[in-house]
N, C-alpha and C positions, 0 to 999 in steps of 0.2 A: 465534724460531721457525725450525724447519728449513725450508729452501727446496727448490725442485725441482732435482734433479740437481746439487746443490752450491750452489744459490742460497739461501744462508742469510739470515736476518733479513729475510724478505719475507713479508708476511701476505696477499698476493693469490694466489688460486688460478690455475693456468695454464689457458689454452685449448689443448686438445690436439687436434691433427689427426693421426689415426693414419696417414694416407697420407703426409704430408710430414714427420712427426716434428718439427714446429715448435712453438714456444711463444711466447707474448707475455705479458709482465708489465709493468705500469706502471713506467716508469722504466728499463726494460731494452729494448735493441734487439730487434727481431724476429730470431730466430736459427733457422736450420735446423740442428739439432744434428748431423745426419748429414752435412750439407754446408754448412759455414760460408760466409757470403757475403763476408766480408772476409779478406784474406790478409795475413800479415806481409810486410814488405819483406824479400825473401830475400837472403841473402848469397852470397858466392862470386864467380865470374868472370862478367862481363857479355857473354857471346858470343851471346846470344839472337838478334841481328839476322842472324847467318849460319847459323842452325840451322833447317833445314826440318822441318816437323812435320805430323802428320796428326791431325785431330780424330776422336775415336773416341767410342763410347758405353760406358757402364759394362758393359753387357751383353756387349760383346766381350771382357771380361776373365774371363768365366765359365770356371772350371776352371784358371785360372792361379795358380801360386804366386808371389806377389810379395813382394819384400823391401822393407821400409819404413825410410826414414831417420828413426829415431825422434825424434832431437833436432829435426829439421826440422819434423816433425809437431807436436811439443809446442809449439814456438815459434809455429806457426800458431794453435793453440788459445789459447795465452796472449795472443796479439795480438787475436784476433777475438772470443772469447767474454768480453765485458766489458759492464758496465753503461753507461748513457748518460754517466756521469761518468768513464768510463775505468778504473774500478776492476774488477779481475778478480773472478770469482765466488769466494766463500769459504764455508766451513762455519761453524758457530756458535763454533768455537774460533779463527777467524781464519786457518785454513789454506786456501791457494789451491786451488781444485778445477776451474778452467777446463779444464786439460789432461785431467783424468780424465773430465769431461763429454764432451769431444770424442772422446777415445779410445774410450770405451765405446759411445756411440751411433753414431759414424761407422763404427767397425769392424763393428758388427752390420749396418749398412746395406750395407757392402761384401761381407760374407759372404753376405748375402741375394742379392747379384748373382753369387755363385759364386766370389768371390776367396778364396784361401787365404793369409792374411797371415803374414809372418815379420818380426818386429821386431828391428832391429839397433841397438844403443846404442854411442855413442862410448866409447873408452877414453882413454888419456892422449894429449893432442894433440901433434903434432910441435913441437919447440922453436921452429921458425920461425913457428909460429902465435901465439906469445906476444905479439908486437907488435899483431897483429890483435885478439886478445882484450883487450889493454889498451885499445885504442881503442874497442872495443865497450863496455867497462866505463865509459869516460868518457862516451860517448854516452848510455848507460843512466842514469848518475848525473845527467846534465844533464836528461834527460827526466823523471826522478823529481822533481827539484827543481821543474821547470816544472809538472808535474802537480799537485804539492802546492800551489804558489802559485795555480794556476787554481782549485782546489777552495776554497781560502781566500777567493779573490776572487769566488767564485760564478759563474765563467765556465765553464759546462758544455761549450761547444763546444771551448774550449782544453783543458779537462781531458780530454775524450774523445780529442782528438788526441794529446796527450802521454802519456796513460795507455797507449795501445796501443803506444807505443814504450818504455815503462818496463818492459821485460821482465826478470824475475828468474827464473832457472832454477837451483835449488839441488839438493843431493844428495837431499833428502827428496822433492822432486817427481819426480826420476829414479827413485828407489827405489819410490815409489808407482806410477809408470807401469809399471815392470817387474812389480811384484806384480799389478797389475790384468790386464795382457795374459796373464800366466801363469795366473792363475785362470780366465781366459776360455778357456784351452786352446790358446793360440798360443805358438810359440817366441819366446823373448826371448834373443837372442844378444849377448854382450858382445865387442865388437871390441877388439883390443889397442891400436889407435890410432884413426884416423879411421873413422867408421862408413861413409862413402861408399866408402872404399878396400875395406873388408871386403865390402860389398854388391857392388861391381864384380867382385871376385874370385869371389864366389859365383855371380854371373850368368855370368861367363866360363866357369866350370866347369859350367854348366847345372844348378846345384843349385836355382836359382830362375829364373823365366821373364822377369824384368825387375825394375827398381828403381823405386820410387816416391819421388820427391823433387822439390822445386822448384829445386834447386841444379844449375846447369849444370856445376859442378866434377865431378860424377859422370861426365860424358862424358870429361873429361880423365883420369880414373882408368881408363877403358876399358870402362865399362858398355855392353854391346851394345845394350840397349833401355832407354830411360828413359821413365817415365810421369809426366806432370805434371798438376796439377789433378784428380787422382783423387778423386772424391767431392765436388768443389766445383762447385756449380751456381749459376746466376743471374748476378749482376753483382758486380764489386768496384770499389772506388774507387781510382783511380790515385794513387800516393803524391804528395802535395803539389799535387794538382790537383782541381778540382771536376768531374772527368770519371769516368764509370762505364763499365767495359768488360765485355763478355760473357765469362764464364768457362766453358770446355768442357774435358773431359779431352783430353789430348794424348799421342800416341805419337811418340817420337823415336828413330830408328834410327841408331846411330853410323856405320855404313857409308854411309848416305845423306848424313850431314853431311859426311863426308870426301870422297865422290865429287862431291857438288854444288859443293864449294869447290875441288876438285882439289888436295887436300892430304893429307898423312899424319897419323896420330894424333900423332906427334912435333911436327909443325908446328902442330897444334891446341893442343898444350901450350904451344908457343912463343907462340901468340896470347894464351893465357891469361896467360902471364908478362908480356907486353907491356902488356896492359890491366889487369893486377892480379888476383891470386888471394888466397885466405885466407892465403897464405904470403909474399906480397911486395907491395911498392908498385908501382903502375903506372909505366910510362915516361911522362915528361911529354910533353904535346901529341900523344899517340898514341891514336887511337880505334880501333874495330873495323875500319873500312875500311882505314886505314893499316896496321894490324897484319897484316891479310890480305895486303895488297900486299907488305909487307916479307918475310913468310915465303915467298911465292911467288917472290920475286926472289932469295932467299938460301937456300943449302943448309946453312948453319951459323949457330949463334946468334952466333958471333963476327962473322960478316958482317953480321948484323942490327944488332948493337951499333954497328958502324962506320957502317952506313948511317943509323942513327938519330942518330948523333953524341951518344950518351949512354952513359956508363959507369955501370952500376948499382952501388950500394953493397952490395947483398945478393948472396949466392952463387947465381947463377941455376942452376948445375949441381945444387946441393942441392935447389932447388925442383923442377927437372925430375925428379930422382930420387924425390921424394915421389910423383909421379904414375906414373913408369915402374916403380919397384920399391917399392911401398907395403908397409907392415907389415900383415899379416893372419894369420888362423889357420884351420887346417882342423879344429880341435878343437871341433866343434859338431855338433849333431844336429837335424834338422828333423823334428819329429813333432808331431801334433795330438792333443788329448784333449777329452773332453766338459767343458763348463764346470762349475766347482764352485759351484753355485748358492748354497748356504748361506754359503759363505765370501765370495762376491761381495756378497751382501746384507749380511753383517756388515761388510765393508770399506767399501762405498759408503753404506749406509743408517745403520747403527749408528755408524760412525766418522766419516762425512763428511756426514751429514744428507741424503742423496739421498732422493727419493720412493720408498718401498718399492713402491708399486703400479706405478709406471712402470718401475722396475728389474726387477721380477718379470715384467711383460708383455714387456719386451725380452729377458729371459733365455729366456722361453718360445720366442720367435721364433728366438733363436740356437740353442737346443737342437734345435728342430724342423728347422732347416736343416742342422745338422751331422749329425743322425741320418739325414736324407734322403739326404745325400751319401754317408754310409757304406754305406747299403743299396744304393746304385747299383753297388757293386763288391764282389765277394767278398773282395778284398784290403783294402777300405776306402779310400774316396776321400780320407780325412783322415789316412792313415797314411804 
């Protein structure tokens, strides 16, 4: 039986709360489809402890054109929108739809808050990212094996834990995500390399008002304004702990990060290199506080290497160059259009078993909001 919003093979009707856009299905966690309650363990550099931030409301984003780190968002949904046994949502053909569920409903929620979303997708990763990707594959393979064992043993708690880490992102998922956001009327831009690098250049050129990502690497690439936890409300479980933390949208301004720590952006990059990025291993026995102290006391990375008494095997200059001279393109256009309702219904409902009634209702809300915004300006607020 077709399920709700990609929840196939479920014979229970949803309880739909139109205000919270939440659902409950027996055997499925309670999910706020616009604002997932659980987040993936985000990758990148761990500089969060030295990053000042401001809690904001989603309403403060009204009228802003924001660039979304699409891979980061997709991983969020693949991790969070799962059943109690840790299995992702699938249609009747066994195709994963968790990411489509999140993209569709979360984006509409943000549009209703006045956000104008621009989605940027990764291109070919830098060669130095190869080792990181290899390790992620090993972690994912291990998680898949443990998830399958837990399912076989009937241990749902373990299955749920390992299922959320057994993240598979293949080309079909990426293509489906691009198709969906394009049909909804939003730009889908292909970066030549790292999506964060592309977004940072777009933000620096004032083509967008900020970048939405959970990854602090975005700051190393030079993003002037980073938004985290956008659209995420409630609480999230801290990785590996039985502790739940409140989640609120955050605004991080690069200039404040630098001034509060009395460093330059180059030294922020050095901190990232010392504690580890997607492109290099961390220096041994160096945490964020020691890294900050080292960059303040030394005006060259050679001096830092000497003070740390560790000679890295990787080319630190190459890593630095990834952040200071990233690969990006100016060959893109930011424009918005009305959602293609019939094609979206065919894509989500006919192909992936989404609830036609719910999709239609959400599309009506999206169309109404975009029409409303366009009428507010003779030039068109969505152009």
